[in-house]
N, C-alpha and C positions, 0 to 999 in steps of 0.2 A: 435556453432559448433567448434569454435577455442578452447574453454576450453575442450570439450570432446576429440578432437583429441590430444591435448597436454597431457591429462590424459592417453590416450592409449599409447602414445609414452613413457611417464615416466614409465608406468607399463611394457612395453616391455623392456626398458632398465634395469629395476630392475630385470627382469627374465633372462637377458643374462648371459652367463657364466662369472664369475669373478666379479659379482656385489657384492658378499658378501662371505668372506672367514673366517674361524675360525682356531684356532690353532689345533683343532682336526680334523682328517680325518673323512669324512662323512661315517657313517655306518647306512644304512637304517634298519638294524635289531636290532639296539641298543634298549635295554629295558629301558623305561622311568618309574621310580617308580610312584605309585599312589601318589597324592598330600599329603595324610595323612602320607605316608612313608617318605616323604621328611622332615617332621617336627619331630624331635627326641628329647628325653629328654637330651641326651648329647649335642646336638646342642644348645638347649635353655640354658643349663648350661654354655657352653662356651660363648654364646651370652651375658649372664648377666655379666660374668667376664670381657669380652672385653668392654662391654658397660660402666661398671664402670671405667675402665682404660681410655677409650676415653673421658668420661665426665670430668674426672680430667684434662686431657690434654687440652680439649677445654676450660674449665673454666680458666685454667692458661693463655692460649694465649689470650683469650677474655678479661681478666681483666688486662693484661699487655700491649698488643699492639692493642687490639680491633679487632683481626682477628680470625675467626672461620674456621679452615682448613677443607678440604674435605678428609675424611679418608676411602672412599669406597674401594680403592685398598688395604690399610693396613688391613682393616677388612677381606677382602677375603683371604689375605696372612696369617694373624695370626690365622684366623679360621681354615684354612687348617693345619697349624703347630700344633695347640693345639689338634685337634681331631686326627690327625695322630699320635702324641705322645701318646695320650690316648689309642688309639686302639693298637698301637705297644706295649705299656707297658702291657696291659691286655693280649695280645697274648702271650707274653713271660711268663706270669704267668699261661698259659694254658687255659685261658677263650676263649670261642667262641664269636666273635664280628661280628656285621653286617658290611658289606663293607661300606666304606665312599664314597659316590657318589658326583658328581659335583652339583647335585640338592640340597643335604643337605648343601654343602659348600655355595651355593648361598643363601639358606634360612638363614644361620648364618650371612652372610654379610648383608642381608637386615635387619635382626633383630638388629644387632649392630648399623648400620647407623641410623635406626629409633630411637634407644635409645639415641645415643650421640648427634643427631641433636637437641634434646630438651634441651641440656646443654646451648644453646643460649637463648632459651625461659625461662629456669629455672634459669638463672642468667644473663639475657640479660641487655643491657644498658638501655632499656626503663624502666625496673623495678628499677634499681639503681637510675635512674633519678627522681623517685617519692620520694626517701628517704630524710630524714632531712639533712643527710650529704651533698647531692648534693645541696639542697636548700641553706644551709649556705655557701657552696663553691662558688656558683654563687654570693652571696651577698644579704643580706636582703634589701639593698637599690636598687637592680637591678629593673628597671621598669617592672612591671608585675609579679615579683617573690613574691608570697604571701605565708604567713605561712599556710593558710588553704589549699593550694594545695600541701599537704604533706601526704604521706602514708608510714609509716615506714615498712620495710620489715619484714615478718614473715614466718616461714617455713610452717605453716599449710595453710595459705591462698595462698601462691605461689603454693603449691601442689594441692590445690583445683582448682585454676585457670587453671593449666596445664591439669588436668583431664577434665575440662569443655570445653577447646578449642582444645586440641591436637588430638582428635579422629575424628574430623569433616573432616580434610584434606584428609585422605585416601579415604573417600567416594566421594570426590568432583569430581574427574576426571576419576573414574573407567569406566563409560560408554564410555569415549573417548579414552580408551587405544588402541583399534584397529585403530582408526583414526591416532593417533600420532605415534604409533610404526610400524604399517603395511602399512596404506594408505599413510601417509606423509613420511614414512621411514626416520624419523629423526635420526641423527647420535648418539646423547647422548654419546659423546666421553668417559666420565668417566665410564659410564655403559658398553660401548663396551670394553674398556680396561680391566675392572674388569672381564668381561666374558671371554676374551681372556686368562687372567692369570689363571682363574679357570679351563678353558678347558685344558690349558697346564699342569696343575697339574694332571688331571685325564685322559689324552689322552693315546691312545695306541701308544707308540713311535715306535712300529714295523712298522707302516705305514711310508713310505719314506717321503711323503710330510709333514705329521704331525711332524715327527722327525726334519725335517729341520726348520719348523716353530717354534717349541719349542726352538731349539738352537738359532734361530734368535731372538726370544723374550728374551731369557735369556741373550744373548750378549748385546742387546741394553738396557735391564733393568740394567745390571751391569754398562754399560757406563753412563746411565743417573744418576744412584745413585752416582757414583764416581764424575761425573761432578757437581752434586748438593752439594756434600761435598766440592769440590774444590771452588765452588762459595761462600759457607758459610765462608770458611777459608779466602778468599780474598774479602769478601763483603764490606769492607771499602774503596776499591779502586774505584775512579770515572771512571776508564778506562772501567769498565763493561757497562757503559752507553755511551761510546764514539761513538759506531757505531750506527748511526741512520739517520733519514731523517729530514731535516730542511726546514720548510716552514713558511714564514711570521715571521721569527725570533723565531719560536716555534720548538723545537726539540723533536720528539718522537723516542725513542731509541729501539734497539734490546736488549731485556732483557736476552737473552741467556737462556730461560726457555725451558727445554725439554718437559714439559707438553703441552705448547701451540704450539710448533713445531709438537708434536704428534697429537694434535687436528687439526692442519692444514693438516696433512696427512689423517686423517679420514674424516673430513668435506668436502663436495663438494667444487669445485673451486669457485662457485658463492658465497658461504657463506664467504669464506676467503677474496675474493675480495670485498665483500660488507662491511665486517668489516674494511678493510683497507680504503675503500672509505669514510666510516663514520668517521674514525680517521682523514683523511685528511680534510674533510669538517669542522669538529668541531674544532680540535686542530690546523689545519693549517690556517683556515680562519675565522670561526664564532667566536670562543672565543677571538682571537686577535682583531677582529672588535668590539666586545662588550667591551673588556678591554680598548679600546681607548676612550670609553665614560665614564670611571670611573670618578666620580666627578660630572657628569651630570645625567646619568641614575641611578647611585647608589653611595653611599659614597665611597671614594677611600681608606679609612683606615680600611676597614672591614677585619675580619679574613677569612681564606680560606674556612671554613665550615659555613659561615653565609648566611642564606637564603636571606638576603636583598641585597646580592651582586652577584658576578659571579656564586657562587654555586647554587643560586636559578635558574638561567638560565639553568645550567647544568642538575639539577634534573628534572625540570618541562618540558623542551623541550624533553629530552630523554624519559620521561614518556608519553608525548603526541604522540611521534612516536610509542612507544610500544602499546599504547591503540588504535591508529588508525589501526595498523596492526592486533591487537587482534580482534577488532570489525569486521573488514572485514572478517577475517577467520572464526569467529563464525557464521556470517551471511551466509557465503559460505557453511559451513558444514551443517547448518540447512536447507538451500535451497536444497543441494544435497540429504540430507536425505529424505526430503519431496518428491523430484523427484523420488527417488528409490522406495519409498512406493507407489507412484501413478503409476509408470511405472516399474513393476518388470522385464520386458524384457530387461531393459537397460544393464544387465550384460551378455547378450548373446554374446556380441562381444569378451569377454575375452577368451573363449576357443580357438579362432583363434590363439592367441599367445601361449597358453599352449600346443596346439597340436603339434606345430613345435618344442617345447623344451621339449617334454614329456620324452625323454630319457636322458636329460641333468642331470648330477650329481648335478650341482648347483641348478637346478630347483627342483629335488627330495629332496635335503637338505632343501631348502626353504619351500617346501610343507610340510615336516615333522615338521619343526619349527612352521609353521602356524597352523597345526593341533593340536600340543601340546599346543600352546599358546591360541587357541580358544576352546580347548576341555573342560576344567573345567571352564565354564562360571560363571561369577558373575552376576546374574540377574539384569536387569535394575531397576526393581521395588525395589530390595533389596538395591541397591546403593542410589536410590532417597529417599526411606523411611528412610534409615539409616542417610542420610544427614539431612533430614527434622527433624527427631526425635532428633538427637543429637544437631542440631541447636536450637530446641525448649528448650531442657534442658539447653543449654548454655545461651540462651536468658533469662531464669529465674534465673540462678545462678550468672552471671557476675554482674548485678546491685547490688546484695547483697555484692559483694566484692568491687565494685567500684560504689558507689551510683550516682556520676555525669554522668556516662554512662548509660542513661535510656534504658529501654528494647527495645523501638522502634528504638533506634540508633544501638543497637546490632543486631536487626533484619535486619536493612538496611545493615549492614556490611556483613551479611550472604547472602544477595541478590547479592552484587557486588563481593563477594569473588570468586565464580566460574569463572567469567570472568578474574579476576586477576590471578587465579591459572592456567587457560588455557594459558594465555599470558606468564606467567613465565615458564611453562613447555615447551611451544613451543620455547621460546628463549633459554632455557637450552638445548633442543634437538638440536638446530642449532649450538650454540657456547660454550656450557658447562658452561655458566655463570648463577648462581642462583641469581636473582635480588629481592629476597623476601624483603630485607631491603629497597629497593627503593619503593616498593608498601606500605610497612609499614610507610615510611616517608610521603607519600602522604596521607594515611589515618589518620596519626597523625595530619597533618596540617589541613585536612578537618574537622575532628570531633572536634578538638579544636576550630576552627572558628565557628562551628555550636553551640556548647555549650556556648562559650563566657567566660566572666570573672568569672562566677559562677561555677567553677569546671572544666573549659575547659582544663587545663593542665593535670589533672589526667585522664579525659575522653579521651583526645587525645593519651596519652601514653598507656592507656589500649586498645584502638581501634587498635593502632599499634601492640600490642601483639597479638590480635585476628587475624588480617590479616597476619602478619608474620608467625604465626603458621600454618594457613591453606595453604597459598601459598607455604611455604617451604616444608611441608610434602607432599603435592600433587606432587610437582616437583621431590622430592626424590623418591617417589613411582614410578613415571613414569620412572625415571632413572633405578630403580631396575627392572621394567617390561622389559626394554630393556636387562638388564643383564640376566634375566630369559628366555627371548625369545632366546637368543644366547646360553644358556646352557641347553636348553630343560627342563626348570623348569616350573612347573604349575603356571599359573597366580593366582590360588586360594591359593596356598601355599605362594606365594609372598605377597598376600593381608593379609593372616592370620598372617604371620610372622611380617609384618609391624604393625599390631594391637598389637601383643604381645610385640614387641620392643617398641612401643609407651607406653604401660602400664608400662614396665620396666623403661622407661625414665621419666615418670611422678613421679616415686618414687626416682630413683637413681639421676637424675639431680638436684632436689632441695636439697637432702641430701648432695651431694658432693659440691654444691654451698654453703650450710650453713657451711660446714667445713671451706671454705675459708673466709666466711663472719665473722665468730666468731673468727678465728685464726689470721686474718690479718686486718690491717687498710685499708679496701677497699675504694678507692676514694681519698686517701690522695695524693696531688700533689708531695709530697716529698718521697713517698714510692714506692715500686716496683709494687704495684697493683693499678695503677692510675685509672682504668676503664675509659679510655680516652673519650669514646663516651657518657658517662652518661650526662656530662655537655652539650654536643651538643644537645642531645635529649631533654633535659629540655628547653634549649633556643629555640629550634624549636617549642616546644609546646607553649611556651610563645608568640612567634611570630605568631603562628596559632591563638591564642586567639584574637590577634589584627586584624586578617582577611587578605584576599588576597590583600587588598589595600596596605599592607606593602611590597609586592613583588616589585622588581625593575621595572623601567619604561619599557614598551613594552614587558614585560615577557609573559603576557597572550596572547598578540597579536601574538607573535612569536610561542607560543604553538599552537594556532589555525591554523596558517599557516603550521606548520610541521605536525599537525594531518591530515589536508586535503591532504598534500603532500603524506603521507603514504597511504591514501586511493587511491589516483590517481595512485601511482606506482603499487599497488597491482592490480588495474583494468587493467593497461597496461600489467602486466605480464600474465593476463588471456586472454585478447582479442587479443594479438599479436600472430603471428605464433611461433612455438617452436624455430625456428632458431634465432628469434629475442628475444623472452622472456628469453631465456637462458643467455642473456647478460644484462638483467635488474636487478639491485641490489635488495636485499631483505631488506625492511625497518627495520624489527626486528633486523637483524644482524648489520645493519648500526647504530642502536641506542645505542648499548652496549658501544662503546668507547666514546660516547657523555658524559656519566657520569662517567664510570669506569676509563677511561684513555686510551691513545693510545698505551701504551708500548706493550701490548700483540698482537696488530694488526700486528706488524712487524714479530713477532714470527710465527703467524699463516700463514702469507703470505709466509714466508720462507718455511714452510711446504708444502704449495700448489705448490710452484715453484719446490721443490725437487720432488714431485709426478709427476708434469707435465713433467719434464725432464726424469724421470724414465720411464714414460709411453711411451715417444718417443723412448727411447733406447731399452726397452724390456717390452712390455705390459704384457706378461704372468707372468714374474717375479714380476712385480709391483702388478698385481692382486693377486698373491699367497702370497706375503710377506709384502705388505704395512700394513696390519692389525697387523701383529706381530711386525714390527718395531715401528709403532705408539704406540701400547700398551706397548711395552718395555720402550719407552721414558716416557710415562705417568706414568707407574707403578714405574719406578725407582725413579722419583722425589716424587711420592706419598708415597713410602716406607720411603724416607728420612725424611718425616714429623715426624716420630716417634723419631729417634735419635735427630733430630733438636729440638723437643719439650722437650726431656729429658735434652739436653744441656741448654735450656732456663730455665727449672725448677731449674736446678742446678746453674743457674746464671753464666754460662760460656759464655763469649763473644768471638766473632771471634778475633783472635790475630792480624789480619791485617785489 
């Protein structure tokens, strides 16, 4: 009974006025184009151009500093700019052009993101780790580093590998899109911010509230962009990390990031507080405690990214919490689904809420979004058969490319991938963090240990690529579903544009990577393109071959403890009354800073404090404008990623 009552309360709160605002004024008569009309030739052309540009930027940053930026916001902005310029130019020449809709803008954004995200897989660290350059860089005398565990990079097999694994991810979580976007009402901050930006481009500014929201978004976007530029200019100063919280001699600082402050404004208070609590527990107490046993539990002279040391605790404990939360929620969803099938009358209580709010503008707005989102359904049988069919093709192809990764191991990876994909998408919806690399490292370590010394290094690195591709693309599609939901775009057009963008990426990403690979000395420790994580990935695979026994002392025991703790906390959240469960932290949100770091927790908490005070002072203004403010902060720093990348490509360093 406690779970059912809590669910009704959460649904009631979601339907109350002010629960969800957009930059555009609600218009119940707004015509929504058919899903086929949302996908246009001009849109796909612009997507290919932007996809190529973003792939080059992603390769550049990934090969120099090892960071793959999120370019959702920039894709939405530049897509609007290019198509508007296109249509304006043709109009001046006297041609008749179709109106540029926010749905078409959303499709372009989805297609571009699907394309450029493969730049990580098409030139990822796990691929470079297989090459002879990395083998020699580690040293031929390095224990476990054998010459037979080398596969030199080639354009054709990289392209074939991407085609084999990249299309599986979009089919993975399609059946759960309603659960994650509508039922759980996850924030997906980047997706929400992108939708707000697109809505602001296409809104009718004659509406008073919409006009105010657009001006508010533009104001904070400009502020965030200027602040990001200022931060880059003075990025060498330590004073930017001076303001922080110190516990047990560990300081985690306020990073002055508009993106995470904006995420704090969008995400629920309990999510932000859970992130901060996880940061305090891990970096304030757990990691200092483990560090005190350096020399006993693990060698004290290890590097920061060595799995045999503190890094092993960070990755595996964080993953144990994530998997505990994921397992509980998967079981919960399946149980509720079975219950609904067995008792169709369970939904009869919902109209009690909707009858009261039937005339509410917010309810009508939400109702229309729900109708559009659910209208063009992607059949369950189609998603499942697509996943099974593509997984079967991939299972047959991958062993041809990587013989040590046997077909039955590939098949096992496709059995566990949906659970990882759900977990990653759920965490991304809560905190905006895509932890695909974490799941990739776990699969790398696991499969390398299973195969052993006879090809385990290559098998582990290849398995990492399979899991990263599936988990990352699934999370990005769910983020795009959130954007499409808020822009009244068809889920079917989102899905098709994701597939088209993936096809583009399978060709564009390897080609752009090959330009870098042939033109520069990739991996050289003295050059600009060091590919810093390639060595780390190979060393992780070598450690994996040696087995879990090489992990530091008590690591697996701690993982089991935190796994059980995540299950217990989730149970408590469901069995306690809503007044109490609302203060129980969310394990998934707590786990993120365990591995990633604590710096962003302060930023998100600042955002939740601002929102809390704002709601106390003027609840209506907070409900009306918090989305615009948060989106402006996120979009401003997101747009700064483009000039920042250009400066990096031109090798222009901050002057101070």
